[in-house]
N, C-alpha and C positions, 0 to 999 in steps of 0.2 A: 504493500500500500504506500502510495506517494505521500510524503510529509512535506512540510514547508519550513524554510529558513526565513525568518524575518529579521532584517537588519535594523538596528535602532541606534544608529550613530547620532541622528539629529532628533531633538525633542519634538514630538508632534508630527513627525514625518519619517517615512522609511520606505524600504523596498523589500519585496519578497521573491524568493527563488524556490521552485519546487525541488525537493531533494529526491531524485530518482534512484540514487544509490549512495550510501555513505561508504566512502573509500577508506577514510581514516579519521579517528577521533581520539584525542589524547590530551591530557593536561600535563604540560611540560613544567619545568621548574619556574618558568617565567610567564606562561600564558596558555590559554586553551586553544588548541589547534584543531580545526575541522576541515577536511577535504571531502567534497561530495561532487557527484555528477548531476548536471542539469541539462535538459534537452536543448535549450537555446544557447547556453553559454559554455557548454562542455564542462570540464573540470573546474571547480571553484574552490578557492582556499579562503577560509575566514579565521581570524585571530580574535579571541575574546568577543565573538559575536559581530565582528565587523568584517565585511568582505574586503580582501586585500587584492585579489587578482583572479582573472578567469582566462581560460584558454581562448575564448572567442575574441577578446579585444585587448589582450595584454600588449600586443605589438604597438598600439598607439602610445600608451604610457611609456613603455621602455624605449621606443625610438626617439620620442621627444625629449626625454630626460637624458639621453645619451648623445645623440647626433647633433643637437643644437649646441651644447658647449664644446664638444670635440671638434666639430667642423668650424665653429667660430674661432677657436683657439688656433687651429691649423697646424700645430706642431707638438701636440701632446704626446708624451712618451710614458709618463708615469701617472696612473689614475688610481684614486682611492674611492671605493664604494662603501658607504656606511649602510648596513642593513642589506636588503635585497636578497634574502635567503632563498627565494624561489629560483634565482639564477638567471632571470630574464635580462636584468641590467648587465650582468657579466657577459652574457651571450652577445649583446649588442656592442659593448665596449671592445670586445675581442675582434670584432669585424674590422676595426681600424688597423691597417697594416703598420702604422707608425708607432703603435702602442707596444712597448717592450715589457711592461710589468703592470699588473693590476693587483692591488691589495684590497681584499674584501673583509670588512669587520662586521661580524654578525654575533649578536649576543646569545643566540639560542641555536646550538648545534643541531638540535632535533628538527628545527625547521628545514635546514639544508638537507638532512638525510631523508626526511619525509617527502620533500619536494623532488628530490632525485628519483624517488620511487614512484610517487603518485602524480607528479607534474613534470615528467621528463622532457616534454617539448619546450618547456620554459628555458631550461639550461642548455638543452641540446648538446650535452657533453662538455660544456664550458668549464665545469669544475675540474676537469682532467687536463686542461691546457697547462703546459709547463710555465707559462707566463704568470700564472695565478698563485697568489699566496693568501690562503684563508686563515683569518685570525678570529678565534672565538673569544670575544671580549666586549666590554661595554664601550660603545662608540665615543662617548664623551671622554672617558679615561684615556682611550687610545689617542685622540687628537690632541689632548693636553700633555701627553707624555712622550709620544714618538719623536724620534730624531729624523725620521724619513720626511721627504718633501715631495710634493705632487704638483702636477700641472693642472689637473682637473679633479675636483672632489664632487662626488654625487651622493647626496643624502637620500637614499631610497627608504624612507622611514614610514612607520605606521602613523595614524593620526595622533595628535598630542594628548593621548590618554594612555594610562598604563606604562609599559616599558618604553614606549616611544615618546613620552612627554619631554624627557630631558633633551631630545634631539631638536627641540625648538627653543632651547634656552640660550641666553647670552653666553654662558660658559662654553657651550658646544660651538657656537658660531666663532667665538674668539679662538678656540682651539683649531678650528678649520683654517682661520686666517693665518695662524702661526705656522701651519705646515703646508701652506700654498707657496709654490715658487713665484717669483716676480712674473707678472703677466698671467697668473693663474686664474681659473674660474671656479666658483662654487655654485652649485645648483641644488635644489631640494624640492620635493613635492610639498605643496602648501594648501591642499584641500580644495574643495569646491567653493569658490569665492562668494557665490550668491548666498550660500548657507553658512559660510565660515569667514565672513568678511572681517570679523574681529581678529582672527588668526593671521590674515594677510597684513592687517595694520600692525599687529604685534611683531611680526617678523620684520617688517620694514623698520620699526623703531629699534629693534635689536641689531639688525645687520647694518643699518645706515651709518652709525658712528664708526664702524670697522672698515668699511670699503668706500673708495672714492666714487664708485658707481654701483647703485643697487636698484633693482627693479623686479618686475615679474613678467613672465610670458605665459601663454595658455594653450590648452587644447581641450576638445570635447572628448571625454572617454566615457562611453555608455555605462560601464559598471559603476562609475563614481557619479551617481545620480544627483541632479539638482543644478546642472549647468556646466559652465566651463571650469575645468580644473586649472588651478594656477601653480606655477613653478617659480620658486624664488631664484633670483639671479644676482650674483655679486662678484665684482672684480674691481681692481684698481685702474683698469684701462677701459674707459668709456667707449672707445672705438670698437671693442670686441663684439658688442651686441648689434652693430650695424656694419658688418663687413661689406665690401664692394660686391654687388651681385655677381659680377663676372668671376671674381676670385672664388666666391662661395660655390658657384656652379662648377668651376674647375676642380676644386677640392673634392666635391661630391663625385664628380666623374672619375677623377684619378683614384679615389678610394676603392672603386669597384663594388661598393656596398649596394645591395639590393634592398629596398625598403618597401613597405606596404602603406605607410602613412606619410612619413617625413619626405620632404623634397626641398630644394632651395627656395621655392616660392612660398611654401608653408613656413619655412624658417623666417623669411623676410616679414611675413605678416603676423607671426605669433606674438611679437612684442607690442602690437597694437591692442590696447586694453579698453574694455567697455568703460563708459563714462562713470558708472557708479563705483568702479574700482579706483579710477583716477581721483574721483572726489574724496573717497576714503583716505587715499594716500596724501592728498593735498591738505587734509585736515590734521595730519600729524604735526 
């Protein structure tokens, strides 16, 4: 008999998925992990009752959080991923031929192991790439203590509740700034702005003092219901978020990367924000 998963991330509003088959359910040391099959979205992973990713549309989220900063940078060699235990972000980063090393810091080893088994298409073997170093640790502690430096840092974190809350803190952002190379870029998922506008404003207040250039870009990801998902962007080089279109096109072509959502035209347009977001940021 089919049961239903009801997500309750937002007070008074939610979305429901039919659970056609429970593939895995377990309470780890840090969170409650559920992976199930849904007829429309394929395999779905939820942590603590909040949907994190689905097979059907994960490519939109992972491509936009990866290829926008890496192709804007143009010469990234060392990349740090915070979170991202499903492996989708790692898969996309490794498509860039210039990347020589990727460090992934995940707090919960069980998430990686279960996603390898039950969401294998997300990582597509990425965890076995020799360029990858997996670190099981708290992301905040890692960025405040590591001696390593990175060209691009991607925070693929959960929403700011439970274990993911600290990844929206000033301490975390300051730690990311300290381990970015000059000319580096930091990006992070920042929720659905229409329903989480306060979180966008809070991120801007916390990142703004640390970086010369801080803004957001966006994409519509069906799984993250409620409108546009925003991605935080921070760098000390304001020119990086507006690369010459011809150069961006050439980088994309030279990379040989095949995408399903991202392209240079989407890249150019994604930094154009709706007025309600601009008004919220102007009020800070």
